[in-house]
N, C-alpha and C positions, 0 to 999 in steps of 0.2 A: 495657455495654462502653463505655469512654471512647474516643471517636473524636477523633484529632488532626485538624488542618486538612490537607486534601488539595488540592493544586492541580496542574493539568496543566502540565507544562513545555512551553514553546513550542520546537519543534524547530529552527526558524531564527528568530532574534530579529526579531520583526515591526517593531521600531523602526528597524532598518536595512534593511528590505526595501523596494524600490521598489513603488509602488502597483500592484496587479494581478498580483503575482508569485505563483507556486504552485511552491515550490522542492523539494517532497518528496512522497512517497507520502501521499495523503489530505490534503495541504496543510500550511501552516506550523504547525498545532497538531495534526495527525494526526486530525482529527475528521471530515473529509469535508464540512465546512460551507463553502459558497460565500457569502461576505459581499458580493461585488460585485453590486450591484443592476442592473448593466448587462447581465449575461449573458442570452442569449435563452432562452426556454422553448419556442419554436416554431421548427422547422426541417424541412427535407427535403433529400434528396440533391442536388437541383438548386438549392438556395439557398445553397450554400457560398460564402463570400468567396474562398476558395482551397482547392484540394485537391492534395496532392503525393504522388506515388507513392514509397513507401519501399522501398529495395532490401533483399532478403533477407527473413528471418523474425524476428519478435519480437512478444511479447504484452505487453511492459512499457508502462506509461502514460508519456506525456510529462510533463516538468516545465518550468517557465518562470522565467527570471530576466532582468531588464533587457532585455526585448524579444527574447530568444533562447529558442528551444524546443530542449530536449535530449531525445534518446531513444536507445535501444539497439537493435541489430539483429545478427543472425547472418547473414552474407552468403555468397553463392556464391563458388567452387564448394563444394557439399556443406556449406554453413553452417559452414565452419571458421574464418572470420574473425569475431572478436567486436569490434564497432565501436560508436562513439558518433557520432551525427549531430547537427548544429546547423542549425536553420532560422530564418529571419527571421520573427518573429511577424506582421509587417505584411503580408508578401507570400507567405510559404510557400517562398521560395527557399532551397535548400540552401546554407549558407555554408561548411560543411566536414564531412568525414567522416574520422574517425581510427580506424584499426585498433589496438586495444590488446592483443589476444591472438590467437594462432593455435593452434587445438586441434581434434583430431578430435571429431565430434559425440558427446556423452555419451548414456547411456541416459536415457530420460525417458518420462513419461506421455504418452499421445496428445494430451492437451489442454495440454501444456506446450510450451515452446520453449527454444532455447538462449540466448534473450535475453528472459527474463520478469521479471527483477528491475528494478523502476523505479529510475532514478537519483535521487540527491539532490544538492543544490548549495548553496553559500554564495557569498559575495562573491568568493571567490578561485578555487574549483574546482568541477568536476562530478565526483561519485564514483559508480563503478559496480562491480558484482560479477558475475563469470561463473564457471562451472565450467570449469576448464582443466587437462587432463592429470591428473585425479584430485585437483585442489586447488580450494579456493575462492580465486579470484584477485581482487584488489581493485586498482583504478586511480583515480588522481586526474588530471584534465585541467584545464588552464586554460580560460577561456571562449573562448579563441582556438583551441582544439583541440590544444594541445601537451601531451604527457604529462609531468606533474610527477613522478609516482612510480608504481611498481607494487609490489605485495606479495602473496605467497602467505600468506594468513592461517592456513591449515591444510589438512589433507587433506579429501577429500569423497567420500562413498560413498552413493548413493541411486539406486534404479532408477526413481525418478520425476523425476530431474533437480533443478535448482536453481531457487529462486523468491524467497526472502526478500530484502526490500529493505534496503539500508544506511540508517542513520539518523544524522544529524549533530546533536550538541548541543555548542555552544561549540567547543572545540578538539578534540573527540573524534568519531570515526566508529565507530559500533556495528555489529557484524556478527554475525548469528545463524548459527552453524554446526551447529545441531541436525540430526542425520543418523543413518544406520544404521552408519557406520563407527566404529572405536574412537577416532577423533580428534574426536568430537562436542564442540563448544565454543560459548561466547559470548565475544566479544572487543571491546576498545576499542582503536582505532588513533589515532595522531596525525594530524590532518587536514593538518598542515604537511609531515610527512616520511613517513608510513606506518608509523612505528615502532609495534610492538605494545606498548601501555602496560599492559594486563593481558589475560590469557586464562584463562578459567575452564572446566574440564572439565564436561561434562554427564554425570552418572552414568547416566541412562537414554539409550539410543542408538537412537532411532527417528526417522526423517525427519519433519520438521515445518518449516513455512516462514512462520509468522506473523512480521511485522516486530517488532523490539524496540519496546516502548512505554515512554515516560518519564512518571513522576509524581513529585511532591515531597511527602514526608511530614515535617513538621517542617523540619529543616535538611538532610535527606538526600534527594538525588535518586535515585530507584530506576529501574533498567532491568528491566522486567518482560517475560518471555519465556514463551510457552505452548508446549506440545507435549511429545511423548515421555511422555505420561501425567501430566504435572505442569505447574503454573504456578509460576514461580520469580522472585523479585525479587532483583536484585543491586545493590550499592552502585556508583553510577556512578564514584566516585572510585577504588575499589580492586578492584572485581569480586567482592567477598566476598558470599556469600549472606546475605540478610536474612530472608526467609521463603519458605516453599513450601507448596503444597497439592496434593492429588491431583486430577487432572482438568484440563480437561474431557474430553480425548481423547488417544489415542496419537498421532494425527496431526492437526495443526492448520495452517490456512492463513489463515483469516479474522482480521482485526486486532481488537485490543482497543479498546474505547471507554470513556469515563468520563462521569459526571454531576458530577464534582467531589467525590463522596463514595465511590462504589463503582466498581470496575473490572468491566466486563462482558466475559467471555471465552467466545467460541463454540467449540464442538467438535462440528461437525455429523457427523463420521464416526461418532460414538457418540451422536448425538441428545441432547446435553447442553450447556447454557449455565450458567455459574456466575457469580454476582455476589459479588465479593470486597471486603471491607474491608481495605485494604492497610496498616493500622497495626500489624499484629502482628509477631512474630518467631518463628523456628523453624517447626515444623509447625503450620499454622493450619487444617488441614482441618476440624477439629471446632469451631473457635472463631470463624473469620472469614469463612466462606462464609455469606452472609446469605440468599440464596435460590438455587434451581435451577429450570431450565425444560427441558422435553424435547419441545416441539412446534415444528416449523418452523425448526430450528436450521441455520444455514448451515455448510458446510464451506469453500467458497472465498469467496463474497461477504461483504464486511464490512458491519456494521450502521451505523445512524445513531441517535444519541441527541439528542432535541430536546424541550424543554419537558416533561421528566418522562416521555416516552414513548420506549421502545426499539423501533426499527423494524428488522425483519429480512426478508430474502428468502432462501429456501433455494435450493440449486443447481437445484431443479426448478421454481422460479418461484413458490413459495407465499409470499405476504406474511403476516407475523405481527407483532403488536404486543403489548408488555407494559408494564405500569406499572413504571417503573424502580425505584421505592422498595420495592415489595412483591412483584414478580414475578407479579402477577395478569395472566392472559391477557385481552387486550382484544378482539382480532379475529384471525381467520385466514381467508384467502381466496385463491383462485387469481388471480394478478396478471399473470403473464408465462409465457413458455416458459423453456427451460433458460437459466440465468443464471450467468455467471462474474464479471461486472463488479460492483464494490462500489456500494452505495447512496450517493447524494449528496443534500445539502440545498441548495436555492436558492430565494430569494423565498418562503420558508415552504412550499415544496413538496418532496416526495421525488421524486428522479429515479432510475428503475430501468431500466437498460439490459440487455436480454436478448441472448443470443448471436447472434440473427438480425439484430441491428442496430436493433431497435425500442427507443426510450426511452419508457417510460411515466411520465407526470407524475401523481403521486398527492397527495391531500390529506395534510397532516402531522398530522391530528387523531387518527390511529390507526385510522381506518376502512378504509384501503386503497382508498378511492374514487378511480377514475381521472378526472382532469380533461381530459387530452389525451394524445396519443401522437405521436411523431416517428419517421420512418423514413429510414434512410440506405441500406438495401438491400444491406448487406454484413456478413459475419460480424464480430462485435466482441467481443473478450475483454477489452480494456483498459478502464480506468475513465475517466470524463470528466475533463477538465482545464480549469478556467477560466483565462483569461489576459487581463487588462486589458480587460474588457468583452466578451471573446469566449469561445467554448466550443470546445475541441479534442476531436475524436473520432478515435481510432486504430482503423481496421479492420485486417484481416489484410494488406492491401496498400497502404493509403493513410493519410495524415493529413489530416483535413478541419477547416476553421475556419469557425465560424458566428458571425455578429454580428447584433444586433437590427435593424440597418438595412441588411442585405445586399441588394445588388441584382444585380450581375454576378458570374458565376462565372469564376474564373481557373484555367486548367489549367497545371500546372507539371510538367515532367519532371525526374527526378533528375539 
């Protein structure tokens, strides 16, 4: 099989990003790799530089741009207000809180919230998605908290609620509307105006929440979306389908990762991960799935790919590693308790945060060996966010900031 050159598209152009920014889910290249050598690997609940109580409920992860921290919440009464908050990275002070939608609480899984989709941002706007009165509602806000535009991208039906994160590439905002309803879709909106540039119907209509993933094959940028029993690649420019394959699962949440040659797509609900060569066209089920794995596959937590090793943690806290080129199982071991947060890589270590708030620091050699562990003592579903030498952890009630040279703890009320 002749393989064309595959490169990962950077979701937010790193050339224009201020140092230390983390503008999107899993970072500027969607890999979960923390390149800032200043982030701490040791912390505890009483060593936070600051901790700020977050009003309402939300399991989304924070994002960071130009010294500002952005996150979403569904606030009281009855979590009807869907809001975006901005905090000062240096102090944790809340700078503004803007309500973008008001809607009755939707049906959702007990481990979901009405504000679980992580925002994304560029130099001009912060972009968020919420379920709103039976729709997937999208909003763009300025960095000062003013609403630039809102758009109902399509209808929404799911008894598990909404989760998929919006993704920015250039002047386009990508939204995954894979769901149980007849209006299942994937769409690209204008970042400037919210206009729908293209909207492609999903033939299979089963709720799935994996974030769109961008790769480039030849001259074509692909938008790859898993879920509803298929993995499909769309042309970023037109929304037309390029290739598809069966699997890995009817319902997916975990994000895709790549080694620059293959795409690794987890489907933990059906204990299957597939490694796909994205250079095909049409139905590539029999031609471009390079290997499959069925042990330790996550449903919610996203994996890490590092130096040829694919690192996974299952929702039950089982660590598993595979050779990325061949699919050979390297190691499987109990590493943590129940886990919703995605794996991160920092200083050549794997960071695994379980729901109890313990972050396990593991060797990245594929052995799953624990080096250290850090405890914040509060339930944590969100993933870790690095920010200009610091590390942010969102618990169910607070946002905490840790730095390597932390000394005093600052308590800040909302």
